[in-house]
C-alpha positions in Angstrom: 38.6 -6.8 39.8 39.1 -8.5 36.4 36.9 -11.4 37.6 34.2 -9.0 38.6 34.3 -7.2 35.2 34.3 -10.6 33.4 31.3 -11.7 35.3 29.4 -8.5 34.6 30.3 -8.7 30.9 29.2 -12.4 30.8 26.0 -11.6 32.6 25.2 -8.7 30.2 25.8 -10.9 27.1 23.6 -13.6 28.6 20.8 -11.2 29.3 21.1 -9.7 25.8 21.0 -13.2 24.3 17.8 -14.0 26.2 16.2 -10.7 25.2 17.0 -10.9 21.5 17.0 -14.6 20.9 14.7 -15.5 18.0 12.1 -18.2 18.3 12.9 -21.3 16.2 10.4 -22.0 13.5 10.0 -25.2 11.6 8.5 -24.9 8.1 7.6 -28.3 6.8 7.6 -29.2 3.1 4.2 -28.7 1.4 1.9 -31.6 0.6 -0.8 -31.5 -2.0 -2.3 -32.8 -5.2 -2.8 -31.6 -8.8 0.4 -29.6 -8.7 3.7 -31.0 -10.0 6.5 -31.8 -7.5 8.9 -29.0 -8.8 6.2 -26.4 -8.2 5.6 -27.6 -4.7 9.3 -27.6 -4.0 9.8 -24.1 -5.4 6.9 -22.7 -3.5 8.2 -24.3 -0.3 11.6 -22.8 -0.8 10.1 -19.4 -1.6 8.0 -19.5 1.6 11.1 -20.3 3.7 13.0 -17.5 2.1 10.2 -14.9 2.5 9.7 -15.8 6.2 13.4 -15.6 6.8 13.5 -12.1 5.2 11.1 -10.8 7.7 13.6 -11.6 10.5 11.2 -12.5 13.3 12.1 -16.2 13.5 15.2 -18.4 13.3 13.9 -20.6 10.5 15.3 -24.2 10.8 17.1 -25.3 7.7 15.5 -27.5 5.0 18.2 -30.1 5.5 17.5 -30.5 9.2 13.7 -30.7 8.6 14.1 -33.3 5.9 16.4 -35.4 8.1 13.7 -35.5 10.8 10.9 -36.3 8.4 12.6 -38.9 6.4 10.3 -40.3 3.7 7.0 -39.5 5.4 4.7 -36.6 4.5 3.3 -34.4 7.1 0.2 -32.3 6.5 -1.7 -32.8 9.8 -1.4 -31.1 13.1 -0.3 -34.0 15.3 2.5 -35.0 12.9 3.6 -31.4 12.5 3.8 -30.8 16.3 5.9 -34.0 16.6 8.4 -32.8 14.1 8.4 -29.4 15.7 9.3 -30.9 19.1 12.1 -33.0 17.5 13.5 -29.9 15.9 13.3 -28.0 19.2 11.1 -25.4 17.5 8.7 -23.2 19.4 6.3 -22.9 16.4 5.7 -25.0 13.3 4.2 -24.2 9.8 2.7 -26.9 7.7 0.3 -26.9 4.7 -0.5 -28.0 1.2 -0.6 -26.8 -2.4 -3.6 -28.1 -4.3 -5.2 -27.5 -7.6 -9.0 -27.0 -7.8 -10.3 -26.3 -11.3 -8.3 -23.3 -12.5 -7.2 -22.3 -9.0 -4.0 -23.2 -7.2 -4.7 -23.0 -3.4 -1.9 -22.6 -0.8 -3.3 -23.8 2.5 -1.2 -23.2 5.6 -1.3 -23.5 9.4 0.9 -22.0 12.1 0.8 -23.9 15.4 2.4 -23.5 18.8 4.6 -26.6 19.4 4.3 -26.7 23.2 0.5 -26.5 23.4 -0.6 -27.7 19.9 -2.7 -24.5 19.7 -3.4 -23.3 16.1 -2.3 -19.7 15.9 -3.5 -19.1 12.4 -5.0 -21.3 9.6 -5.8 -19.7 6.2 -5.4 -20.1 2.5 -4.7 -18.0 -0.5 -5.4 -18.7 -4.2 -3.7 -18.1 -7.5 -5.0 -18.6 -11.0 -1.5 -19.1 -12.5 1.7 -20.7 -11.3 3.3 -17.3 -12.1 1.2 -15.7 -9.4 2.5 -18.0 -6.6 5.4 -15.7 -5.8 2.9 -13.0 -4.8 0.8 -15.5 -2.8 3.9 -16.7 -0.9 4.9 -13.1 0.1 1.4 -12.6 1.4 1.4 -16.0 3.3 4.8 -15.2 4.8 3.5 -11.9 6.1 0.4 -13.6 7.4 2.5 -16.2 9.3 4.9 -13.7 10.8 2.2 -11.1 11.8 -0.3 -13.8 12.7 -3.1 -12.1 10.7 -5.4 -13.4 7.9 -4.0 -13.4 4.4 -6.7 -10.9 3.3 -5.2 -8.3 5.6 -1.7 -8.5 4.0 -2.9 -7.0 0.7 -0.9 -4.1 -0.6 -0.2 -2.5 -4.0 1.6 -4.9 -6.3 0.5 -8.0 -4.3 -3.2 -8.2 -5.4 -3.5 -11.6 -7.0 -5.5 -12.2 -10.2 -7.8 -14.5 -8.3 -8.6 -11.6 -5.8 -9.1 -9.3 -8.7 -11.7 -11.6 -10.2 -13.4 -12.3 -6.9 -13.6 -8.7 -5.9 -14.0 -6.7 -9.2 -13.0 -3.5 -7.5 -9.3 -4.3 -7.2 -6.1 -4.1 -9.1 -6.3 -0.7 -10.8 -3.4 1.6 -11.5 -5.3 4.6 -12.8 -8.5 6.3 -11.6 -10.4 9.5 -12.2 -13.4 11.3 -10.9 -14.7 14.4 -9.3 -13.7 16.4 -6.2 -15.2 19.3 -4.4 -14.4 21.6 -1.5 -13.5 25.2 -0.7 -10.8 27.7 -1.6 -9.7 29.9 1.3 -8.0 33.1 0.0 -4.9 34.2 1.8 -3.8 37.0 -0.5 -5.5 38.6 -3.6 -8.8 37.1 -4.7 -10.4 40.5 -4.0 -10.4 39.6 -0.3 -13.3 37.2 -0.9 -14.8 34.8 1.6 -14.2 31.1 1.1 -15.3 30.0 -2.4 -16.8 26.6 -3.4 -14.7 24.7 -5.9 -15.0 21.5 -7.8 -12.4 19.6 -9.9 -12.1 16.8 -12.5 -9.2 14.7 -11.3 -7.2 11.9 -12.9 -4.5 9.9 -11.0 -2.0 7.3 -12.3 -0.3 5.3 -9.6 3.0 3.5 -9.4 4.0 1.8 -6.1 5.3 4.9 -4.3 4.7 7.6 -6.8 1.5 9.0 -8.4 0.9 11.6 -11.1 -2.3 13.6 -10.8 -4.0 15.9 -13.3 -6.6 18.4 -12.3 -9.0 20.5 -14.3 -10.9 22.7 -11.8 -13.2 25.6 -11.4 -11.6 27.5 -8.6 -12.8 31.1 -8.8 -11.8 30.8 -12.4 -10.4 28.0 -14.5 -7.4 25.9 -13.3 -5.4 23.2 -15.0 -2.4 21.6 -13.4 -0.3 18.4 -13.2 1.4 17.2 -10.1 3.7 14.4 -8.7 2.9 12.8 -5.4 5.0 10.6 -3.1 2.9 7.9 -1.5 5.0 6.1 1.2 2.6 3.3 2.1 1.5 0.4 0.0 -1.6 -0.3 2.2 -5.1 0.7 1.5 -4.8 4.0 3.3 -1.7 6.2 2.8 -0.8 9.8 3.3 0.9 11.6 0.4 2.8 14.8 -0.3 3.8 16.4 -3.6 3.8 19.4 -5.8 2.2 20.6 -9.0 2.5 23.2 -11.7 -0.1 24.5 -14.2 -2.2 27.5 -15.3 -4.8 29.4 -13.3 -7.1 32.1 -14.7 -8.5 33.7 -11.6 -11.7 35.7 -12.0 -11.5 39.2 -10.5 -14.0 42.0 -10.2 -13.8 44.7 -12.8 -14.9 48.3 -12.1 -16.7 50.5 -14.6 -17.8 54.1 -14.4 -21.4 55.2 -15.2 -20.6 56.5 -18.6 -17.7 54.6 -20.0 -18.1 50.8 -20.2 -14.4 50.2 -20.6 -12.6 49.0 -17.4 -10.7 51.6 -15.4 -7.1 51.2 -14.2 -7.6 47.6 -13.1 -8.2 46.4 -16.7 -4.5 46.5 -17.1 -3.9 43.8 -14.5 -3.3 40.3 -15.7 -5.7 37.8 -14.0 -4.3 34.6 -15.3 -0.8 33.1 -14.8 1.5 30.3 -14.0 0.5 28.3 -10.9 2.6 26.4 -8.4 1.0 24.1 -5.8 2.2 22.3 -2.7 0.0 19.3 -1.9 -0.7 16.8 0.8 -3.5 14.5 1.9 -4.8 11.0 2.3 -5.3 8.4 -0.5 -7.8 5.7 0.5 -8.6 2.3 -0.9 -5.5 1.9 -3.1 -5.9 -1.8 -3.7 -9.4 -1.2 -5.1 -10.5 0.3 -8.4 -12.2 3.2 -6.6 -10.4 5.9 -4.6 -11.3 8.4 -1.9 -8.8 11.3 -1.9 -8.7 14.1 0.7 -6.3 16.9 -0.4 -5.0 20.1 1.0 -3.1 22.4 -1.4 -1.4 25.7 -1.1 -1.8 27.5 -4.5 0.3 30.3 -5.7 -0.8 32.1 -9.0 1.8 34.3 -10.5 -0.4 37.0 -11.9 -0.7 40.8 -11.3 -2.8 40.1 -8.2 -0.3 37.7 -6.7 -3.2 35.4 -5.7 -2.5 32.9 -2.9 -5.0 30.4 -1.4 -5.4 27.2 0.5 -7.7 24.7 -1.3 -9.3 21.8 0.6 -11.1 19.1 -1.5 -12.6 15.6 -1.1 -12.7 13.5 -4.2 -14.2 10.1 -5.3 -12.7 8.4 -8.2 -13.2 5.2 -10.2 -10.4 3.0 -11.6 -9.9 2.8 -15.4 -12.0 5.8 -16.2 -10.3 8.7 -17.9 -11.1 12.4 -17.3 -10.7 14.8 -20.2 -8.5 12.3 -22.0 -5.6 12.3 -19.5 -4.1 8.9 -18.6 
């Protein structure tokens, strides 16, 4: 019985090992020209570290790779495949770090060792040595996910080179106009949906944004909110809340002889406003934004106005609305 249990346990461990074993990846030192040796070495070490952090591959140690390479450089496919075979790796990464004018270009290739097939070959540029850490994070993600470097962009990892090449990137604040409809749920004189439009200004951190709204929503509204933005990609949902002031315009009734309001003139139309917000923020890595927002608005006035507000906004980075941000 013990032998049977031992055999089952051994078989289970063996199957688990086969299922969860990581592929061995050989990352070769970077070749190149125009960049000093210490920068090449640091960039290589950063690349190995960032790939390891993503936990898809068992990255072969620098010591083992250097022992196999000896004094020779290796920046071509045939040489890299040979080193990969000697290291018993399933895939190999090789590349170079070169300076061209003001640009520092990291070129890299991921290849299948058994077939020699190129899985991905791309490059990413920096204008300063200080930007290479951002470049390396993007390249590591490109290698692990086997996608072009351009598709690994996220907030905080837009390089200065990309910002200059695509002028619409790398903005933290934006402002513009939004429009939509207010759907009364309580109060608002039982109106049908009302067309609304807002001036909106947003200041973004990585996962948090602050938005300010000056709107015309069946009266004048001014509020400030805090949003949680979970994704760093171009398209991200968000949730949040806001507080402010809303002066809701209500109908007033007059008799035929006295032009003073009747009993309703005593009701207060304006009041403190609280909002619950959600929606989608698009094109975060560019300096324009498209924002779709749904809000539940509660105005604490004598009418106890409640409404759902749906808006779609277009904003441009670096432009301020009514002096906010």
